[in-house]
KETI-511354 format. One record per residue (C-alpha): residue number from 1; residue in three letters; z, y, x. Coordinates in Angstrom, 2 decimals, padded with zeros to 5 digits. Layout:
<resi->NUM; resn->ALA; Z->Z; Y->Y; X->X>
...
***
This chain:
<resi->1; resn->MET; Z->030.23; Y->017.71; X->-034.39>
<resi->2; resn->ARG; Z->028.75; Y->016.54; X->-031.08>
<resi->3; resn->ALA; Z->025.91; Y->014.05; X->-030.81>
<resi->4; resn->THR; Z->025.70; Y->011.51; X->-028.00>
<resi->5; resn->LEU; Z->022.61; Y->009.96; X->-026.45>
<resi->6; resn->THR; Z->022.44; Y->007.49; X->-029.35>
<resi->7; resn->GLY; Z->022.64; Y->010.28; X->-031.90>
<resi->8; resn->THR; Z->026.00; Y->009.22; X->-033.35>
<resi->9; resn->LYS; Z->029.21; Y->011.19; X->-033.50>
<resi->10; resn->ASN; Z->031.64; Y->010.54; X->-030.63>
<resi->11; resn->ASP; Z->035.13; Y->010.44; X->-032.19>
<resi->12; resn->HIS; Z->037.02; Y->008.70; X->-029.40>
<resi->13; resn->THR; Z->038.11; Y->009.49; X->-025.88>
<resi->14; resn->GLU; Z->038.83; Y->007.36; X->-022.85>
<resi->15; resn->GLY; Z->042.35; Y->006.14; X->-022.26>
<resi->16; resn->VAL; Z->044.53; Y->007.11; X->-019.33>
<resi->17; resn->VAL; Z->043.87; Y->003.85; X->-017.44>
<resi->18; resn->ALA; Z->040.06; Y->004.10; X->-017.74>
<resi->19; resn->ARG; Z->040.10; Y->007.76; X->-016.75>
<resi->20; resn->THR; Z->042.31; Y->007.04; X->-013.72>
<resi->21; resn->ILE; Z->040.11; Y->004.17; X->-012.54>
<resi->22; resn->GLU; Z->036.98; Y->006.29; X->-012.90>
<resi->23; resn->GLU; Z->038.54; Y->009.19; X->-011.00>
<resi->24; resn->GLN; Z->039.41; Y->006.88; X->-008.11>
<resi->25; resn->THR; Z->036.10; Y->004.96; X->-007.98>
<resi->26; resn->ALA; Z->034.15; Y->008.23; X->-008.18>
<resi->27; resn->LYS; Z->035.55; Y->008.99; X->-004.73>
<resi->28; resn->LEU; Z->033.65; Y->006.01; X->-003.28>
<resi->29; resn->PRO; Z->030.15; Y->006.59; X->-001.95>
<resi->30; resn->SER; Z->027.56; Y->004.95; X->-004.19>
<resi->31; resn->ASP; Z->026.20; Y->002.80; X->-001.38>
<resi->32; resn->THR; Z->029.59; Y->001.07; X->-000.98>
<resi->33; resn->PHE; Z->028.66; Y->-001.29; X->-003.80>
<resi->34; resn->LEU; Z->025.19; Y->-001.88; X->-002.33>
<resi->35; resn->TRP; Z->026.69; Y->-002.84; X->001.03>
<resi->36; resn->ALA; Z->029.24; Y->-005.10; X->-000.67>
<resi->37; resn->SER; Z->026.40; Y->-006.82; X->-002.51>
<resi->38; resn->LEU; Z->024.38; Y->-007.29; X->000.68>
<resi->39; resn->GLY; Z->027.49; Y->-008.60; X->002.42>
<resi->40; resn->ALA; Z->027.98; Y->-011.18; X->-000.34>
<resi->41; resn->ILE; Z->024.34; Y->-012.28; X->000.01>
<resi->42; resn->VAL; Z->024.59; Y->-012.65; X->003.79>
<resi->43; resn->THR; Z->027.93; Y->-014.46; X->003.54>
<resi->44; resn->SER; Z->026.45; Y->-016.79; X->000.95>
<resi->45; resn->LEU; Z->023.49; Y->-017.49; X->003.23>
<resi->46; resn->VAL; Z->025.80; Y->-018.25; X->006.17>
<resi->47; resn->LEU; Z->027.93; Y->-020.57; X->004.04>
<resi->48; resn->GLN; Z->024.78; Y->-022.32; X->002.79>
<resi->49; resn->THR; Z->023.55; Y->-022.94; X->006.34>
<resi->50; resn->MET; Z->027.00; Y->-024.31; X->007.25>
<resi->51; resn->GLY; Z->026.67; Y->-026.87; X->004.47>
<resi->52; resn->LYS; Z->029.32; Y->-025.33; X->002.23>
<resi->53; resn->LYS; Z->027.22; Y->-025.27; X->-000.92>
<resi->54; resn->GLU; Z->029.96; Y->-024.67; X->-003.50>
<resi->55; resn->GLU; Z->031.51; Y->-021.81; X->-001.53>
<resi->56; resn->SER; Z->028.04; Y->-020.36; X->-000.99>
<resi->57; resn->LEU; Z->027.30; Y->-020.35; X->-004.72>
<resi->58; resn->PHE; Z->030.69; Y->-018.82; X->-005.48>
<resi->59; resn->VAL; Z->030.24; Y->-015.93; X->-003.03>
<resi->60; resn->GLY; Z->026.56; Y->-015.50; X->-003.94>
<resi->61; resn->GLN; Z->027.52; Y->-014.76; X->-007.53>
<resi->62; resn->TRP; Z->029.44; Y->-011.68; X->-006.41>
<resi->63; resn->ALA; Z->026.23; Y->-009.79; X->-005.54>
<resi->64; resn->PRO; Z->025.12; Y->-008.95; X->-009.10>
<resi->65; resn->THR; Z->028.69; Y->-008.01; X->-010.01>
<resi->66; resn->PHE; Z->028.84; Y->-005.50; X->-007.15>
<resi->67; resn->LEU; Z->025.44; Y->-004.07; X->-008.16>
<resi->68; resn->ILE; Z->026.56; Y->-003.63; X->-011.78>
<resi->69; resn->LEU; Z->029.79; Y->-001.96; X->-010.63>
<resi->70; resn->GLY; Z->027.70; Y->000.35; X->-008.45>
<resi->71; resn->LEU; Z->025.49; Y->001.20; X->-011.41>
<resi->72; resn->TYR; Z->028.54; Y->001.95; X->-013.55>
<resi->73; resn->ASN; Z->029.97; Y->004.10; X->-010.76>
<resi->74; resn->LYS; Z->026.74; Y->006.07; X->-010.51>
<resi->75; resn->ILE; Z->026.54; Y->006.61; X->-014.27>
<resi->76; resn->VAL; Z->030.14; Y->007.85; X->-014.36>
<resi->77; resn->LYS; Z->029.42; Y->010.24; X->-011.49>
<resi->78; resn->VAL; Z->026.29; Y->011.63; X->-013.11>
<resi->79; resn->LEU; Z->027.18; Y->011.68; X->-016.80>
<resi->80; resn->GLY; Z->030.93; Y->011.24; X->-016.84>
<resi->81; resn->SER; Z->032.65; Y->008.78; X->-019.11>
<resi->82; resn->ASP; Z->034.06; Y->011.35; X->-021.42>
<resi->83; resn->SER; Z->031.68; Y->014.27; X->-021.46>
<resi->84; resn->HIS; Z->033.03; Y->015.34; X->-024.84>
<resi->85; resn->ASP; Z->036.51; Y->016.02; X->-023.37>
<resi->86; resn->ARG; Z->035.00; Y->017.66; X->-020.31>
<resi->87; resn->ALA; Z->033.02; Y->020.10; X->-022.45>
<resi->88; resn->TYR; Z->036.23; Y->021.42; X->-024.03>
<resi->89; resn->ARG; Z->038.35; Y->021.75; X->-020.86>
***
């Protein structure tokens, strides 16, 4: 029996698709998502100054998504998504 950070038993493993995605995104540098977020902010600012308000709001909403994806990427790199499987390999 293996306890997780929450103290509960971990009886499931990640699927093939999730594992494949995590293996590929782990190859990206962590600051890729930060730069993508900053790019979305700058693009949104440029669109706003050009008077394209709706496009600006649309692009501006990408920034938090990129930051959350970067956080997920970092967590997967540090802790792994399936540490239970990794411990028994």
